[in-house]
C-alpha positions as CSV (number, residue, x, y, z in Angstrom):
1,M,115.4,108.3,28.0
2,T,114.0,111.8,29.0
3,E,114.8,115.4,27.6
4,Q,115.5,118.1,30.4
5,F,114.4,121.4,29.1
6,I,117.7,123.9,29.7
7,G,116.3,126.9,27.9
8,K,115.6,129.0,24.7
9,L,117.8,128.8,21.8
10,S,117.7,132.5,21.7
11,E,119.2,132.8,25.2
12,F,122.3,130.8,24.1
13,K,125.1,133.0,22.3
14,D,128.1,131.2,20.6
15,G,130.6,130.6,23.4
16,D,128.3,130.4,26.1
17,R,128.1,127.9,28.9
18,Q,125.5,126.7,31.2
19,I,126.1,124.4,34.2
20,I,122.8,122.5,35.1
21,R,121.8,119.8,37.6
22,I,120.1,116.9,36.6
23,G,118.9,114.7,39.4
24,D,122.3,114.3,41.2
25,D,124.7,115.1,38.4
26,E,125.9,118.3,37.0
27,V,126.1,118.8,33.2
28,G,128.0,121.4,31.2
29,V,126.3,122.6,28.2
30,F,128.4,124.5,25.8
31,R,127.6,126.5,22.3
32,H,130.6,126.5,20.2
33,G,130.3,127.1,16.3
34,G,126.7,126.8,16.2
35,E,126.6,123.4,17.9
36,F,125.6,122.3,21.5
37,Y,127.8,120.0,23.6
38,A,127.1,118.5,26.9
39,Y,129.4,116.8,29.3
40,S,129.5,115.4,32.9
41,N,130.9,118.5,35.1
42,F,133.1,115.7,37.2
43,C,136.6,116.0,36.2
44,L,138.3,112.3,35.8
45,H,141.4,113.4,37.4
46,A,140.1,114.3,40.8
47,G,136.5,114.9,40.6
48,G,136.7,118.5,40.2
49,P,134.2,120.9,38.0
50,A,135.6,119.9,34.6
51,C,133.1,122.3,32.6
52,E,133.5,125.3,34.8
53,G,137.1,126.3,33.7
54,L,138.7,128.6,31.1
55,M,137.5,127.7,27.5
56,I,140.3,128.0,25.0
57,A,141.4,127.4,21.5
58,R,143.4,124.3,20.8
59,V,147.2,125.2,20.7
60,E,148.8,124.1,17.4
61,E,152.4,123.4,16.9
62,H,153.7,124.0,13.4
63,L,156.5,122.0,12.4
64,R,159.1,122.2,9.3
65,P,160.3,119.2,7.2
66,D,162.9,118.5,9.5
67,K,160.6,118.6,12.5
68,T,161.6,121.3,14.1
69,S,159.1,124.1,15.5
70,M,158.1,126.9,13.3
71,G,156.1,128.2,16.5
72,L,152.5,128.0,18.1
73,S,149.1,129.2,17.4
74,F,145.5,128.7,18.3
75,S,143.3,126.8,16.3
76,P,140.7,128.9,14.6
77,T,138.1,126.1,15.0
78,D,138.9,123.7,17.7
79,M,138.1,124.6,21.2
80,N,138.8,123.2,24.6
81,F,137.6,123.6,28.2
82,V,139.8,123.2,31.3
83,C,139.0,121.9,34.7
84,P,140.1,124.8,37.1
85,W,141.2,122.5,40.0
86,H,144.4,121.1,38.3
87,G,144.2,122.0,34.6
88,Y,143.1,119.0,33.0
89,E,142.0,119.9,29.3
90,Y,139.1,118.5,27.3
91,D,138.0,118.7,23.9
92,M,134.9,120.6,23.2
93,K,133.6,118.1,20.3
94,T,134.6,114.8,21.9
95,G,135.1,115.2,25.5
96,A,138.2,113.5,25.2
97,C,141.1,114.6,27.5
98,V,143.8,116.4,25.5
99,A,146.9,114.7,27.2
100,D,145.1,111.2,27.2
101,K,142.4,110.4,24.4
102,R,141.3,107.2,26.2
103,L,139.9,109.3,29.1
104,K,136.6,110.7,28.0
105,L,133.9,112.7,30.0
106,R,130.3,111.3,30.0
107,R,128.7,113.0,26.9
108,Y,124.9,114.1,26.7
109,D,123.0,114.5,23.5
110,V,121.5,118.0,23.2
111,K,118.3,118.4,21.1
112,C,117.0,121.6,19.7
113,K,113.1,121.8,19.0
114,G,112.1,125.0,17.5
115,D,113.5,127.6,19.9
116,E,113.7,125.1,22.9
117,V,117.0,123.4,23.9
118,Y,117.0,119.9,25.6
119,V,119.5,117.7,27.3
120,V,118.8,113.7,26.7
121,V,119.4,111.7,29.9
């Protein structure tokens, strides 16, 4: 395994995203909640740029005991990102497709060494 330098920790604010090239692959690197996440930028649906679309908090529905809806709200902690081609949505923490959790983007480890950030390939 090798480590690809992607930047200084101080260059990544919470909510930032960077698309990097590693060999022939593109990788989306996100910083959310102080953590780094990195996934293949190849959508499992049609090969679109999975990591380049909208970042949006997960939508949660609140139910009454009888299972009727009390309404929708955005999660204060869970974030998703959406492939801009056809709207496939992925969980920021796991890379799993929101509509079918069996589908997961390839995940890369991210390491911080001092003020330097690396993606492990």
